[in-house]
N, C-alpha and C positions, 0 to 999 in steps of 0.2 A: 503493499500501499503504500501511498505519495504520504509526505510527512506533511502535517499539517503547516500550512504557511510557504511552503516549496515553489506554487506557483506564485505568487506574493512576490516574494524574495527576486523571480526568477524574472516577473514582468518589470520588477525595479530593476535590475541591469539591463535590459533591454533597453526601461528607456533611457536611463546613464547614458548608453552606448550610442545613444543617438541624439543626446545633447550634446554629444563631445564629437560626432561627425558634424553637427551644424557648424559648433564654434570650430574645429579645423576646417568647414569649407569658406569659413570667413576671413582664418586667422593668416591660412599658407598664402593666400594668392595674395591679399595685402600687405602681406609680410616683404612675400618675392619680389613682386611686382615695385614698392613705393623703393626696397633698395637697389633691384635693377634701373628705378627713375635717377633716381640717386648719383647710381653709378656712369648713367649716361651724361646727367647735367653735369660730372667732375670732367668726364673725358672731354665736354661738349661745350663746355663754360656757357651753358644754358638754364641755370639756375634761375628757377623752380620748378620749371615749364616741363620737363620729362619725370620730377616727381609726380607732379600732378596730375600729367598723362597714364603715370603708373598707377596712380590711386584709383582716375578715375575706371581702368580698363578692370582693377582687383574689383569695385561696386558692383559695374556689372557682371563679372564672372562669378563673385560670392551669392548674389541676387540670382543668377540663374542655377547653381547650386541648391541655393537654400531651397527655392518654389521646386526644383525636383524632388528632393528629399521630402519636405514637404507633402509631397504626393505622395512618395513612397511609405509616408508614417498615418496619413488619412488612409490608402489602399490597406496597411494593415491591420489599424484601428475596425476595419469596416469585417473584414475577414474573420469569424469565428473561431474562437480557441474551443479546443475536444475538448 
């Protein structure tokens, strides 16, 4: 037999995993593209324009990733658990 509360713990771990995925979808592109923009600014003496463009690109990419993950989470919540 299943232990009482085992399903609750599993659902909590799944929820934490989903939150970390969303955080990573925002943090990774932002960090990489901001640093890449800063590096380009230093190489091209164009400060702060490449950093700003990198951040805007990261905003768009993060938006798309979070929307995709939100749809996946919604689908997960729709499907009944056995």
